[in-house]
C-alpha positions, 0 to 999 in steps of 0.5 A: 844159334839161340838168343842166349849164345847170341847175347854172349857174342854181342857182349864180347863184341861190346867189350872189344868196342869199349876197350874192356880187356876184362870182358865184363862189359855188358849191353843194356837191355834196351841196346840188346833189344835193338840188336836182337831185332836186327840180327835175330829177327831181321827187322827194321828199327827206329831208335830214339835215345839221348846222346851218349846212350850208345846208339853206335854200339848197337850198329857196330855190334850188330855188324860184327854179328851179321858179318860173322853169319856171312852177311854183307857189309853194313852201309851207314848213311852219315851226315858229317865228315866229323861223324864219319871220322869218329865212327871209323875210329870206333869201328877199328877198336872192335876189329871192324874194318870201316871205310868212307865214301865222301866228297873229300876222298874221291881218289879212294873210291875205286879202291874202296869199291874193290875192297867191298867186292873182295869182302875187305870192308865191314862198314861203309859210311856214305854221305847222303849227298852221295845217293844223288851223285849220278855215278854213285847212284847208277854204278855203285849204289845198285850193287851196294844195295844188293850186297848190304847186310845192314842199312843204318841211317844215322841222325835220322831226324834229317829225314823229317820235314825240315830236311827239305831245306837242310839235307834233302838227300836223306829223303832219297833213302825211301827209294833205297829202302824199297829196293833192299832185298827182303830180310835186310835189317834197317836201323835208324837212330837219332837223339833229337826228335819230338813225337812229330819228328819221330812219327815222320821219320818212322813213316818215311822209313816204312815203319809204323807210328811209334809209341811215346815214352820211356822204353816205348816200343811199337811193333807192326809190319816187322818194324820196331820203334824204341824211344827212351827218356832224354834226361841227361844227368850230367848237364847243368843248364843255365841262361844268362842275359847280358846287355849287348854283344860286347858284354857277352864276349867280355863275360866269355873271356872273363869266365872261360877258364872257370868252365870245366875242361874243354868245350864248344862255344856256338854262334849263329853265323860264320862272321860271329864265330870269326869275331869271337875267335879273334877276340878270345885269342887277343885275350890270351885264350887258346881257341879255334874257329870251326865253320862252314867256311873252314877248309876240311884240313882246318876242321880236322886239325881243330877237331884233333886239337879239341879232342886232345885238349890243346884248345880250351874251346872251338868257336863253332857254327852248327857245322860242328854238330851231329856226331862229334864225339868227345866224352869228356867235353865239359861245357857248351856255351851258346852266344845267341839262341838257336831257333829250335829246341831240337837243334839246341838239345842236339848241340848241348848234347855234345857235352857231358857224355863221359863226365859227371858234370858239364856246364850248358849256358845260353847267352841270348842276343838281340840279333837272334831273331833277325838271324832266324828270319834270314834263315827262314827266308831261305825255305822252299821257294814259291810255286812260281819259281819252281814251275819256272825251273820245271818249264826251263828243264822241260824245254831243253833238249839236253841236260841243263847244268846249274850254271846254265840254269841259274840265269833263267831262274830267280834263285841263288845257286845253293837254294836252286840246287836244294830245290832240285834235290827235292824235286828229284826225290819227288820224281819231277826231275833227275840228276844225270851226268851233265846236269838236270833233266825233267822227267815229265812226271806230274808234280804238285806244289804242296803249299799246305805242307810248306806252310805247315813247316813254316808254322812249326818253325814259328812254334819252335822259335816261340819255344826258344823264347820261352826257354830263355824266360822260363822260371821252371826247370830248364831240363824239364822244359826241353824234355817236354818240347821233345815230347819226353813223357817222363820229363821232371825237374832236374834239380841242377839247372839255374832255376832248380838250384840257383844261378851258378854264374853272375853277369859281372864282367871286368871293365878292362875286358868290356872295353876291349870287347867294345873296341873289337866290335866297334872296329869297322872295316870289311874287304869287299872282293870285286867280281872277276868272272861274269856268270855263266849262261848270260848269252842264253838270256840275251846278255852278251857277256861271258868269261873273265871280266877284263882287268880294265873293267873291274872294280878295285877291292872295296870296303864295307863298314861291317857284315849284317851277320856279325855281332858288332857293326851288324847289330847297328846296321841291321835296323838301318838297312832292314826292309821297311826301315825309314829312309833317313840321312845317315847317322853321325856314328855311322859316318864317323865309322865310315871315315875311320874305314876310309882312313885305314884303307888309305894307309893300307898297302897299296892305299893312296896314302900308304907311301908304297911304290904301288900306291894308287892315286887319291880318289878325285871324287865321289859317285853314289848309286841310285837306291829304290828303297833308301835314296836319302840314306845313300845320297847323304852318305855320299854328301858327308864323305864328299864334305869330310874328304874334300872331294867333289860329289860327281853324281849318281849312277842311275836306273833307266825307266825306274830301275831294274825289273825282275831282280828280287833282293835275293835273286841269284847273280845271273838274274841280278846282272840280267836285270841291271844290264842296259838298265844301270846308266851314267847320266850325261853330266856324271859321265862328263864329270868322271872324264874330266876328273881323270882319276879314281873315284869312290863308288858309294852304296848302302849294301852289297849282296850279290855284288853285281850292282857295284860291278856293273856301275864300276864297269860304266865308270871305268869306260867313262874314263875313271882310272879306278873305282873304289867301292864303299858300302855300309854292309855286306851280307856275308 
């Protein structure tokens, strides 16, 4: 078949894909060039094109042509379930049979594998995490790799440097690429990559460094790199600075109906998404939350509601990002600034794909940089922690599970697992059935690379500060950050065409927003199970914590990650903050929390049959960093509540050792066990009081300090322990 005939067939597939009954749909020349490289030339290609350019059309058309030529199914490595669902639906429009293997449909895997073997699947979508699942990697992947007709890596920017603490399994693709049979084409696609990221992706996919600029093409070693301009003619960018979180929420409520169509409101944290959703609903807006805390069914329902315009907006974290496809999405508003121009452009690219005009508005907040610092603190661990992990695995005579490894390494489970995935990609460890093993291969800690990544993050954060303050064209600014050589003034943004929105908010809405954000009180769930693996590190605790040794459900004034009390509490509890007596406004809010707690079902003044007894005293927890704050908080509660201050739970020999602030629960408990004690006078006072006590501390992170202190108080004779803290991390 010559290229003219192939082009005609490709256009016919496109017509089916886009639902063009007239058959007049035509591929653009740059789309055709990519398809030609994959189908006619069987090359590897990297396509960097703006959102809405039609990257999915390239791989679906190429799939149809390759399948018609007798080639095996296309395998698409795709990062998010939302993206997978959209791609399956798109494939079906073109008569392409698509299936997906991911964590939510394990019960279908066997049937899907059988369908692949029988030729009944044209496209298989897999999440990158599947590539490191032992059963999938060892049993499914080899056969799939041998049969693949086209490999597609979607959202390929995840392979780049920052992928080491985002989607490290993407980097495993290097192994899969090396094992593909000769002549199998490979397509990598992304819309959000500057020249640095593009070059990194190209290198890791085995292509050569790309050229830069509109329509740029780099060839070499059978590889093709196509990079186009990133202009989005439909987007009107703007920045609106407002005094505080209440003003931002009030502004959004007052102006949401004015924004075109339906859209997305992005927040930086789960807590903020939930706060904003609750407030907008209370103001009569049809919105839904979409976060990493949402169940799969809730996410699917929220996506469907937005696609069908049953809601005005989804209030979302970055969990709703890559691949969500709603062509008529009319706006994207950010309550808080992402830390990177790449992340920001990727998220705003959800809007305006199929409409002539979409509003994009950034409402930066004073809490943004604190949130950036928090997420930056979760980067690749220090060498000492990595070496400790490797030593533990090397000394084991069998695979070590994550729960068993956690007590021996000072990392939280999610961060520990991410680190192990990187080590797995690097060949130092291997995930097997039952856990992880050391391979014995030499491994070097690439401190220079990790420091370079940290510097790149700082550079990108500075770029976002400049974006918010710039007087030049905002679209041009973003395009230059993405190394778009054709960047030019857009004529549409607030700096080019003048502001489209004013900062005014109604007094009534602002008062309501302030009331919502000022409402104190968050439940603190007690620990109910001891961490696994404690006996192996000399702590004789395991299984369920007996009910008689558990704290009650406690209360916190707020979450550090929210935009209400979080903004007030972060400076108070920040590392290095002055240790001073608790401020009056915080005391007032704590008293309100206690009053609401007392009236709640089961509370001591609720009047319910199961109401617990009123607390008979206050106990504080010794603090190494904020002793004046915690002591004064206990004293004020004691004075206002007319309850005696019974004493302080103390640390022996200066407190727990080897338990960094962000260590995992098992490490924290290991350090606390035998170190946290009740002084004799406190133990006697608790026994004499003979009732429930309020246990007061400044901050709950892992929750184990409260759990151990409560256990000691209950063993000393307290009939119940009610934890009260200023803040929780969640």
